[in-house]
PAZAPA-4460 file (N, C-alpha, C; in steps of 0.05 Angstrom, whole numbers, plus 32768, in hexadecimal, padded with zeros to 4 digits):
% residues 280
    n_x    n_y    n_z   ca_x   ca_y   ca_z    c_x    c_y    c_z   seq   type   mol
   8011   7FE8   8000   8000   8000   8000   8012   8019   8000     1      M     A
   8009   802E   7FF2   8019   8047   7FF2   8019   8053   800E     2      P     A
   8030   8061   8014   8032   806E   802E   801D   8084   8031     3      A     A
   8013   8086   8049   7FFF   809B   804E   800B   80B7   804A     4      A     A
   7FFC   80C8   803F   8006   80E4   803B   8002   80F4   8054     5      R     A
   8014   8108   8059   8011   8119   8070   7FF5   8127   8070     6      P     A
   7FEA   812B   8088   7FD0   8137   808A   7FD3   8154   8095     7      R     A
   7FC9   8167   8086   7FCB   8183   808E   7FB0   818F   8094     8      L     A
   7FAE   819E   80AA   7F96   81AE   80B0   7F9D   81CB   80A8     9      L     A
   7F8F   81D5   8094   7F95   81EF   8088   7F80   8203   8093    10      Y     A
   7F8A   8216   80A4   7F78   8228   80B2   7F75   8242   80A2    11      V     A
   7F5C   8248   809B   7F57   8260   808B   7F3A   8269   8090    12      T     A
   7F36   8283   808E   7F1A   828E   808F   7F13   8297   8073    13      D     A
   7F07   8285   8064   7F01   828B   8048   7EED   82A2   8044    14      L     A
   7EDE   82A8   8059   7ECA   82BE   8057   7ED5   82D8   8061    15      A     A
   7EEE   82DA   806A   7EF8   82F3   8075   7EF9   8308   8060    16      Y     A
   7EEF   8320   8067   7EEE   8337   8055   7F05   834A   805B    17      Q     A
   7F16   834F   8048   7F2C   8361   804B   7F2B   8376   8035    18      A     A
   7F31   838F   803C   7F2F   83A4   8029   7F45   83A0   8013    19      R     A
   7F3B   839E   7FFB   7F4E   839D   7FE4   7F5A   8382   7FDF    20      G     A
   7F52   836D   7FEE   7F5E   8353   7FEC   7F49   833D   7FEE    21      R     A
   7F4D   8327   7FE0   7F3B   8310   7FE2   7F4C   82F8   7FED    22      R     A
   7F4C   82F6   8007   7F5B   82E1   8014   7F54   82C5   800B    23      Y     A
   7F3A   82C1   8006   7F31   82A6   7FFF   7F3D   829C   7FE5    24      C     A
   7F41   82AD   7FD1   7F4C   82A5   7FB8   7F68   8299   7FBC    25      D     A
   7F78   82A6   7FCD   7F93   829E   7FD2   7F94   8282   7FDF    26      E     A
   7F83   827E   7FF2   7F84   8264   8000   7F78   824E   7FEF    27      D     A
   7F64   8253   7FDF   7F59   823F   7FCD   7F6F   8236   7FBA    28      I     A
   7F7E   8249   7FAF   7F94   8243   7F9C   7FAA   8232   7FAA    29      H     A
   7FB3   823B   7FC2   7FC8   822D   7FCF   7FBF   8211   7FD8    30      L     A
   7FA7   820F   7FE2   7F9D   81F5   7FEB   7F9C   81E1   7FD4    31      A     A
   7F94   81EB   7FBC   7F94   81DA   7FA4   7FAF   81CF   7F9E    32      A     A
   7FC4   81DF   7FA1   7FDF   81D6   7F9C   7FE8   81C2   7FB1    33      R     A
   7FE1   81C7   7FCA   7FEA   81B6   7FE0   7FDD   819A   7FDF    34      L     A
   7FC5   8198   7FD3   7FB7   817F   7FD2   7FC6   816A   7FC1    35      R     A
   7FD9   8173   7FB0   7FE9   8161   7FA0   7FFD   8152   7FB2    36      D     A
   8002   815C   7FCA   8017   8150   7FDB   800E   8148   7FF7    37      H     A
   7FF7   8152   7FFF   7FED   814D   801B   7FD0   8145   801A    38      F     A
   7FC7   8137   802F   7FAB   8135   8034   7FA3   814E   8044    39      D     A
   7F91   815D   8039   7F8C   8178   8043   7F6F   817D   804A    40      L     A
   7F6B   818A   8061   7F51   8193   8069   7F52   81B1   8070    41      A     A
   7F3F   81C0   8067   7F3D   81DC   806E   7F2A   81E0   8085    42      L     A
   7F31   81F2   8098   7F1E   81F8   80AD   7F20   8215   80B5    43      C     A
   7F0A   821F   80C1   7F09   823A   80CC   7F1A   823B   80E5    44      H     A
   7F27   8252   80EB   7F38   8254   8103   7F29   824D   811D    45      P     A
   7F0F   8251   811E   7F00   824A   8136   7EFE   822C   813B    46      L     A
   7F03   821D   8125   7F01   81FF   8127   7F1C   81F2   812B    47      D     A
   7F32   8201   8129   7F4C   81F5   8128   7F53   81E5   8141    48      A     A
   7F4C   81EF   8159   7F53   81E2   8172   7F46   81C6   8173    49      T     A
   7F2D   81C5   816B   7F1E   81AB   816D   7F28   8197   8159    50      A     A
   7F33   819F   8143   7F3A   818D   812D   7F58   8186   812C    51      L     A
   7F69   8196   8138   7F86   8194   8133   7F93   8179   813A    52      M     A
   7F88   816B   814D   7F95   8152   8156   7F95   813D   8141    53      D     A
   7F84   813F   812D   7F83   812A   8118   7F95   812E   8100    54      G     A
   7FA8   8141   8103   7FB9   8148   80EC   7FD7   8148   80F4    55      F     A
   7FE7   8145   80DF   8004   8145   80E4   800F   8161   80E8    56      D     A
   8001   8175   80DD   800A   8191   80E0   7FF2   81A3   80DB    57      A     A
   7FF3   81BB   80E7   7FDE   81CF   80E3   7FEB   81E7   80D4    58      V     A
   7FDF   81EF   80BE   7FEA   8206   80AF   7FD7   821E   80B3    59      V     A
   7FE1   8233   80BF   7FD1   824B   80C3   7FD6   825E   80AC    60      V     A
   7FC1   8263   809D   7FC5   8275   8086   7FB3   828E   808A    61      R     A
   7FA1   8293   8078   7F92   82AC   8079   7F7B   82A9   808D    62      N     A
   7F82   82AA   80A6   7F6E   82A5   80BB   7F62   82BE   80C7    63      S     A
   7F6A   82D6   80BC   7F5F   82EF   80C5   7F6B   82F9   80DF    64      G     A
   7F67   8312   80E6   7F72   831C   8100   7F68   830D   8118    65      P     A
   7F7A   8304   8129   7F71   82F4   8140   7F62   8305   8155    66      V     A
   7F63   831F   8152   7F53   8330   8164   7F36   8329   8165    67      L     A
   7F2C   831F   814E   7F10   8317   814C   7F09   82FE   815B    68      G     A
   7F1E   82EE   8162   7F19   82D5   8170   7F31   82CF   8182    69      Y     A
   7F39   82E3   8192   7F51   82E1   81A2   7F50   82C9   81B6    70      Q     A
   7F39   82C5   81C3   7F37   82B0   81D7   7F3B   8295   81C9    71      R     A
   7F2F   8291   81B2   7F31   8277   81A4   7F4E   8273   8199    72      E     A
   7F5A   8289   8190   7F76   8286   8187   7F89   8280   819E    73      Y     A
   7F85   828C   81B5   7F95   8285   81CC   7F92   8268   81D4    74      D     A
   7F7A   825E   81D2   7F75   8242   81D8   7F83   822F   81C3    75      A     A
   7F82   8238   81AA   7F90   8228   8195   7FAE   8227   819B    76      F     A
   7FBA   823E   81A1   7FD7   823F   81A7   7FDD   822D   81BF    77      R     A
   7FCD   8230   81D4   7FD2   8220   81ED   7FD0   8202   81E7    78      A     A
   7FBD   81FA   81D7   7FB9   81DE   81D1   7FD1   81D4   81C0    79      R     A
   7FD9   81E4   81AC   7FEF   81DC   819B   8009   81D9   81AB    80      A     A
   800E   81EC   81BD   8027   81EB   81CD   8026   81D4   81E1    81      L     A
   800E   81CE   81EC   800C   81B9   8200   800F   819D   81F3    82      A     A
   8006   819A   81DB   8007   8180   81CE   801F   817C   81BC    83      T     A
   802E   8192   81B7   8045   8190   81A5   803C   818F   8188    84      G     A
   8024   8199   8182   801B   8199   8166   802D   81AA   8154    85      A     A
   8030   81A1   813B   8041   81AF   8128   802F   81C5   811B    86      R     A
   8036   81DE   811F   8027   81F4   8114   8039   8204   8102    87      V     A
   8030   820A   80EA   803F   8219   80D5   802F   8232   80CF    88      Y     A
   8039   8249   80D5   8053   8250   80DF   8056   8246   80FC    89      N     A
   806F   823E   8104   8073   8237   8120   806B   824D   8133    90      P     A
   8063   8246   814B   8058   8259   815E   806D   8268   816D    91      L     A
   8086   8268   8163   809C   8275   8171   80A1   8291   8166    92      T     A
   8091   829B   8153   8095   82B5   8147   8096   82CB   815B    93      G     A
   80A9   82DE   8157   80AC   82F5   8169   809F   830E   815F    94      K     A
   8094   830D   8146   808A   8325   813A   806B   8327   813D    95      A     A
   805C   832B   8128   803F   832F   812B   8031   8318   8139    96      D     A
   803D   8300   8137   8031   82E9   8145   802E   82EF   8163    97      M     A
   8040   82FF   816E   8040   8304   818B   8037   8321   8191    98      A     A
   802A   832E   817E   8021   834A   8183   8035   835D   8177    99      G     A
   8034   8376   8180   8045   838B   8174   805D   8393   8186   100      K     A
   8062   8383   819B   8078   838A   81AC   8093   838B   819D   101      Q     A
   8094   837B   8188   80AD   837A   8178   80B5   8395   816D   102      Y     A
   80A1   83A6   8167   80A8   83C0   815C   80B7   83D1   8171   103      L     A
   80AF   83CD   818A   80BD   83DB   81A0   80D9   83CF   81A4   104      L     A
   80DB   83B4   81A3   80F4   83A7   81A7   8108   83AE   8190   105      D     A
   80FE   83AF   8178   8110   83B5   8161   8118   83D2   8162   106      L     A
   8106   83E4   816A   810D   8400   816D   8124   8403   8182   107      T     A
   8121   83F6   8199   8135   83F7   81AE   8150   83EC   81A5   108      A     A
   814F   83D7   8193   8167   83CA   818A   8174   83D8   8173   109      A     A
   8168   83EE   8169   8174   83FE   8153   8170   83F3   8138   110      G     A
   815C   83E1   8134   8156   83D7   8119   8148   83ED   8109   111      F     A
   814A   83EB   80EE   813D   83FF   80DD   811F   83FB   80DB   112      P     A
   8111   8405   80F0   80F4   8401   80F3   80E8   841D   80F8   113      V     A
   80CF   8421   80F1   80C2   843A   80F9   80C3   843C   8117   114      I     A
   80CF   8452   8122   80D3   8454   813F   80B8   8452   814D   115      P     A
   80B8   8442   8163   809F   843C   8171   80A2   843D   818F   116      T     A
   808E   8449   819C   808D   8448   81BA   8071   843F   81C1   117      V     A
   806E   8437   81DB   8053   842E   81E4   8048   843F   81FB   118      D     A
   8054   8456   81FF   804A   8469   8214   804B   8485   8209   119      R     A
   8036   8494   820C   8035   84B0   8203   804C   84C0   8210   120      V     A
   8053   84B9   8229   8069   84C7   8237   8084   84C4   8229   121      E     A
   8086   84AF   8218   80A0   84AA   820A   80A1   84B5   81EE   122      D     A
   808D   84C5   81E6   808D   84CF   81CA   80A5   84E0   81C4   123      V     A
   80B1   84EC   81D9   80C9   84FC   81D4   80E1   84EB   81CA   124      D     A
   80DE   84D1   81CC   80F3   84BF   81C1   80F1   84BB   81A3   125      R     A
   80DA   84C4   8198   80D5   84C0   817C   80DE   84D9   816C   126      L     A
   80E3   84D6   8152   80E8   84EE   8142   80CF   8500   8143   127      P     A
   80D3   851A   8144   80BD   852D   8145   80AC   852A   812C   128      A     A
   8092   852C   812F   8080   8529   8118   8066   8539   811E   129      A     A
   8059   8542   8109   8040   8551   810C   802A   853D   8113   130      E     A
   802B   8525   8109   8017   8511   810E   8024   84F7   8116   131      E     A
   8014   84E7   8125   801E   84CD   812E   800A   84B7   8127   132      Y     A
   8014   849F   8123   8004   8488   811F   8000   847A   813A   133      V     A
   7FE8   8475   8142   7FE2   8468   815B   7FD1   844F   8155   134      V     A
   7FDA   8438   815F   7FCC   841F   815A   7FCE   840C   8171   135      K     A
   7FBC   83F9   8174   7FBC   83E6   818A   7FD5   83D4   8189   136      P     A
   7FDF   83CC   81A0   7FF6   83BA   81A0   7FEE   839F   8194   137      K     A
   7FD5   8397   8197   7FCC   837E   818C   7FBC   8381   8173   138      L     A
   7FC1   8397   8165   7FB2   839D   814D   7FBB   838C   8135   139      G     A
   7FAA   838C   8120   7FB1   837E   8107   7F9F   8389   80F1   140      A     A
   7FAA   8388   80D9   7F9A   8391   80C1   7F90   83AD   80C4   141      D     A
   7FA0   83BF   80D1   7F9A   83DB   80D6   7F82   83E0   80E8   142      S     A
   7F79   83CB   80F6   7F63   83CE   8109   7F6B   83E1   8120   143      L     A
   7F5B   83F5   8125   7F61   8408   813B   7F76   841C   8135   144      G     A
   7F81   841D   811D   7F96   8431   8117   7F8A   844C   8114   145      L     A
   7F98   8460   8120   7F8F   847C   811E   7FA7   848E   8118   146      R     A
   7FA1   84A5   810B   7FB5   84BA   8107   7FAE   84D0   811A   147      I     A
   7FC1   84D7   812B   7FBC   84EB   8141   7FCF   8502   813F   148      V     A
   7FC6   851B   813E   7FD8   8532   813F   7FE9   8531   8158   149      P     A
   8001   853B   8156   8013   853C   816D   8007   854A   8185   150      G     A
   7FF7   855F   817F   7FEB   856F   8194   7FD6   8560   81A5   151      S     A
   7FCD   8549   819A   7FB8   853A   81A8   7FC2   8521   81B5   152      R     A
   7FDC   851B   81B2   7FE6   8502   81BD   7FE1   8500   81DB   153      L     A
   7FE4   8517   81EA   7FE2   8516   8207   7FC6   850E   820F   154      A     A
   7FB2   8510   81FE   7F97   8509   8205   7F91   84EB   8202   155      R     A
   7FA4   84DC   81F7   7F9F   84BF   81F2   7F9D   84B1   820D   156      L     A
   7F8A   849E   820F   7F87   848F   8228   7F9F   847C   822B   157      P     A
   7FA6   8476   8243   7FBB   8462   8248   7FB0   8446   823F   158      A     A
   7FC2   8435   8236   7FB9   841B   822D   7FCE   840E   821B   159      G     A
   7FC6   83F8   820F   7FD9   83E9   81FE   7FD9   83F5   81E2   160      D     A
   7FE7   840C   81E0   7FE9   841B   81C7   8006   841D   81BE   161      L     A
   8009   841F   81A3   8023   8425   8198   8022   8440   818B   162      L     A
   8037   8450   818D   8038   846B   8181   8051   846C   816F   163      V     A
   804C   8475   8156   8062   8478   8143   805F   8493   8135   164      Q     A
   8075   84A0   812D   8072   84B8   811C   8066   84B0   8101   165      P     A
   8055   84C1   80F7   804B   84BC   80DC   8061   84C2   80C8   166      R     A
   806A   84AD   80BA   8081   84AF   80A8   8079   84B5   808B   167      V     A
   8085   84C9   807F   8081   84CD   8062   8091   84B7   8053   168      D     A
   8084   84AB   8040   8093   8496   8031   808A   8496   8014   169      F     A
   809C   848C   8003   8097   848C   7FE6   8085   8475   7FDF   170      A     A
   8089   845E   7FEC   8078   8446   7FE7   807D   8432   7FFC   171      Y     A
   806B   841E   7FFD   806F   8407   800F   8077   83EF   7FFE   172      E     A
   8088   83DE   8009   8091   83C6   7FFB   8092   83AF   800E   173      V     A
   808B   8397   8004   808A   837F   8015   809C   836A   8008   174      S     A
   80AB   835C   801A   80BC   8346   8012   80B2   832C   801E   175      F     A
   80AF   8318   800E   80A3   82FF   8016   80B7   82E9   8017   176      Y     A
   80B7   82DA   802D   80CA   82C4   8032   80BC   82AA   8039   177      F     A
   80C7   8294   802F   80BF   827A   8039   80D8   826E   8047   178      V     A
   80D5   8267   8060   80EB   8260   8071   80FF   8278   8071   179      D     A
   8118   8274   8069   812B   828A   8068   812F   8293   804B   180      D     A
   811F   8289   8039   8124   828E   801C   8112   82A4   8011   181      D     A
   811E   82B9   8006   810E   82CE   7FF9   8100   82C3   7FE1   182      F     A
   80E6   82CB   7FDE   80D6   82C1   7FC7   80D0   82D7   7FB3   183      Q     A
   80C5   82EE   7FBC   80BE   8304   7FAA   80B9   831D   7FBB   184      Y     A
   80B7   8333   7FAC   80B0   834D   7FBA   809A   835A   7FA9   185      A     A
   8089   8369   7FB7   8074   8378   7FAB   8074   8394   7FB7   186      L     A
   806B   83A8   7FA8   8069   83C3   7FB4   8051   83D1   7FAA   187      Y     A
   8049   83E6   7FB9   8032   83F6   7FB2   803C   8412   7FA9   188      A     A
   803E   8417   7F8F   8049   8430   7F86   803A   8449   7F91   189      P     A
   8020   8446   7F95   8010   845C   7FA0   800C   8458   7FBE   190      D     A
   8017   8469   7FCF   8014   8465   7FEC   7FF7   8464   7FF6   191      P     A
   7FE5   8470   7FE6   7FC9   8470   7FEF   7FBA   8457   7FE7   192      D     A
   7FC7   8445   7FD8   7FBA   842C   7FCF   7FCC   8415   7FD7   193      R     A
   7FCB   840E   7FF1   7FDE   83FB   7FFC   7FDC   83E0   7FEF   194      R     A
   7FC5   83D7   7FE6   7FC2   83BC   7FDC   7FC0   83BA   7FBE   195      W     A
   7FC7   83D0   7FB0   7FCB   83CF   7F93   7FE8   83CA   7F8E   196      E     A
   7FF0   83B1   7F8D   800C   83A9   7F8D   8015   83A0   7F72   197      L     A
   802F   83A3   7F6E   803C   839B   7F55   8057   838F   7F5C   198      T     A
   8062   837D   7F4C   807C   8371   7F52   8092   8386   7F55   199      P     A
   80A4   8381   7F67   80BA   8393   7F6E   80D4   8385   7F6B   200      Y     A
   80E7   8391   7F5D   8102   8385   7F5A   8113   838C   7F72   201      A     A
   8115   837A   7F85   8124   8380   7F9D   8142   8381   7F98   202      A     A
   8150   8394   7FA3   816D   8396   7FA0   817A   8386   7FB6   203      T     A
   8195   8383   7FB4   81A4   8376   7FC9   81A1   8384   7FE3   204      A     A
   81A1   839F   7FE3   819E   83AE   7FFC   8182   83AA   8008   205      A     A
   816D   83A8   7FF7   8152   83A3   8000   8151   8388   800F   206      D     A
   815D   8374   8003   815C   8359   800F   816C   8357   8028   207      L     A
   8182   8366   8029   8192   8367   8042   8181   8373   8058   208      E     A
   8172   8388   8052   8160   8394   8065   814B   8380   806F   209      F     A
   813E   8372   805C   8128   8360   8063   8133   8348   8073   210      A     A
   814A   833E   806B   8155   8326   8078   815C   832B   8096   211      R     A
   8162   8344   809C   8168   834A   80B8   8151   8342   80CA   212      R     A
   8139   8347   80C1   8121   8341   80D1   811A   8323   80D0   213      F     A
   811F   8316   80BA   811B   82F9   80B8   812E   82EB   80CB   214      I     A
   8147   82F4   80CB   815B   82E8   80DC   8155   82ED   80FA   215      D     A
   814B   8306   80FF   8144   830C   811B   812E   82FB   8125   216      W     A
   811A   82F5   8114   8103   82E5   811D   810A   82C8   8121   217      N     A
   811D   82BE   8111   8127   82A3   8115   8111   828E   8116   218      D     A
   80FF   828E   8103   80E7   827D   8104   80ED   8260   80FB   219      L     A
   8100   825D   80E9   8107   8242   80E1   80F6   8239   80C9   220      G     A
   80DC   8237   80CC   80CA   8230   80B6   80B4   8245   80B4   221      Y     A
   80A8   8248   809D   8091   8258   809A   8093   826F   8086   222      G     A
   807C   827C   8082   807A   8293   8070   807B   82AC   8080   223      I     A
   808B   82BF   8077   808D   82D9   8085   808C   82EF   806F   224      Q     A
   8080   8306   8078   807F   831D   8066   808B   8335   8075   225      R     A
   809F   8341   8069   80AC   8358   8074   80A1   8371   8066   226      V     A
   8091   8381   8074   8086   839A   8069   8097   83B1   8070   227      D     A
   809D   83C2   805C   80AF   83D9   8061   80A5   83F1   8051   228      A     A
   80AE   8408   8059   80A8   8421   804A   80C3   842E   8041   229      C     A
   80C2   843A   8029   80DA   8448   801F   80D7   8465   8025   230      R     A
   80E9   846F   8035   80E8   848B   803E   80F3   849D   8028   231      T     A
   80EE   84B7   802A   80F8   84CA   8015   8116   84C9   8010   232      P     A
   8125   84C2   8025   8142   84C1   8022   814C   84A6   8017   233      D     A
   8139   8494   800F   8140   847B   8003   8143   8463   8016   234      G     A
   8141   8468   8030   8144   8453   8044   812A   8442   8046   235      A     A
   812D   842A   804F   8117   8419   8055   8113   8417   8074   236      L     A
   80FA   8418   807C   80F3   8415   8099   80DE   83FF   809B   237      L     A
   80E1   83ED   80AF   80CE   83D8   80B3   80B3   83E4   80BC   238      L     A
   809E   83DB   80AF   8082   83E2   80B8   8077   83CB   80C8   239      V     A
   807B   83B2   80BF   8070   839B   80CC   807F   8382   80C3   240      E     A
   8081   836F   80D6   808C   8355   80D0   8076   8341   80D5   241      L     A
   8069   8337   80C0   8052   8326   80C3   805B   8308   80C2   242      E     A
   8058   82FB   80D9   8061   82DF   80DB   804B   82CC   80E5   243      D     A
   8032   82D5   80E5   801C   82C4   80EE   800D   82B9   80D5   244      L     A
   8000   82CB   80C7   7FF0   82C2   80B0   7FF2   82D7   8099   245      N     A
   800A   82DD   808F   800D   82F2   807C   7FFE   82ED   8062   246      P     A
   7FEE   8301   8059   7FE2   8300   803F   7FF8   8303   802A   247      Y     A
   7FF6   82F4   8014   800D   82F2   8002   8009   8301   7FE8   248      L     A
   7FF1   830B   7FE2   7FEC   831A   7FC9   7FF6   830B   7FB1   249      S     A
   7FF1   82F1   7FB0   7FFA   82E1   7F99   7FED   82E9   7F7F   250      L     A
   7FD6   82F6   7F80   7FC9   82FF   7F68   7FD8   8316   7F5A   251      D     A
   7FEB   8322   7F68   7FFB   8338   7F5C   8014   832E   7F4E   252      A     A
   8018   8313   7F4F   8031   8308   7F44   802C   82FD   7F28   253      L     A
   8040   82FC   7F17   803F   82ED   7EFE   803B   82CF   7F05   254      P     A
   802F   82C0   7EF3   8028   82A4   7EF8   8041   8294   7F01   255      E     A
   8058   8298   7EF3   806F   8289   7EFA   8078   828E   7F17   256      E     A
   8077   82A7   7F1F   8080   82AE   7F3A   806D   82A2   7F4F   257      A     A
   8053   82A2   7F49   8040   8296   7F5B   8044   8278   7F5D   258      G     A
   804A   826B   7F47   8050   824E   7F47   8069   8248   7F57   259      D     A
   807D   8259   7F54   8096   8255   7F63   8091   8258   7F81   260      A     A
   8081   826B   7F89   807B   826D   7FA5   806C   8254   7FB0   261      F     A
   8058   824B   7FA1   8049   8233   7FAA   805B   821B   7FAC   262      A     A
   806F   8219   7F9A   8082   8203   7F9B   8093   8205   7FB4   263      T     A
   809D   821D   7FBA   80AD   8221   7FD2   809D   821C   7FEB   264      A     A
   8085   8225   7FEC   8073   8220   8003   806F   8203   8008   265      F     A
   8069   81F4   7FF2   8064   81D7   7FF4   807D   81C9   7FFE   266      T     A
   8094   81D0   7FF4   80AD   81C4   7FFC   80B3   81C9   801A   267      A     A
   80AE   81E2   8023   80B2   81E9   803F   80A0   81D8   8051   268      S     A
   8086   81D6   8049   8073   81C7   8059   807B   81A9   805A   269      L     A
   8085   819F   8043   808D   8183   8043   80A4   817E   8056   270      S     A
   80B7   8190   8057   80CE   818D   806A   80C3   8190   8087   271      R     A
   80B1   81A2   808B   80A7   81A7   80A6   8097   818F   80B0   272      F     A
   8086   8184   809F   8076   816D   80A7   8088   8154   80AB   273      V     A
   809C   8151   809A   80AE   813A   809C   80BC   813A   80B7   274      Q     A
   80C2   8153   80C1   80CE   8155   80DB   80BC   814A   80F1   275      G     A
   80A2   814D   80ED   808F   8143   8100   808B   8125   80FE   276      A     A
   808F   811A   80E6   808A   80FD   80E2   80A3   80EC   80E7   277      L     A
   80BA   80F8   80E5   80D3   80E9   80E8   80D7   80E1   8105   278      S     A
   80E3   80C9   810A   80E8   80C1   8126   80FB   80D5   8133   279      P     A
   80F8   80DA   814D   810A   80EC   815B   8125   80DF   815E   280      A     A
***
């Protein structure tokens, strides 16, 4: 009899509505590719905890902001860690997977990131600006983000908030990695249209910038997206390091590039699952 194929539980919210993006199309496409190599079942994130024990690995993809189901997500993490379940991306991520504390940590460590503080009293540590970006520490997908004039910062209530200077930039650019391997880059030429993306030819300096954050996160396996902005002086600053369920914008890629990504993703998952099935 042929050897049993690895069993994957693919976690996605196919009904999630995102401005300017159709998450469901991306996961339908990727799931179709993965079925050539794995026995695959799709489930909603609210069902993952109940179903995960029957699979060799759990793949968290476009599951939506966990703010909408924080209690259930915490239960999923606790169950996975308690049972040793294999979760892809691994649950060791230090970036968006763990909230926004990493922006503070990277600021303190001198990384090229938009300067960030979490107390209004510390705003004097930031570059002076007429306006500031204020967002929740546990925010996602721009939920709760506000633009606040500097004169009104003192009126903000205390709480789990991040404060950053509002940075002028020429465009935003994202770098996509599978494991430690760069796959492609996309950018939004119009700063007012964040999700109208087009392929971007990353330079050696761009990739050196992006790899600093991949190396810092030290995830081992998984998909990561490094979001950055290009400042008027030509520098790149980190906006976000997405290591939980990054949207991939595969529809903005030429067909060959999309196929190459799916191949790299499949190979990474195969190595990841084999690690779970191999004897210790």
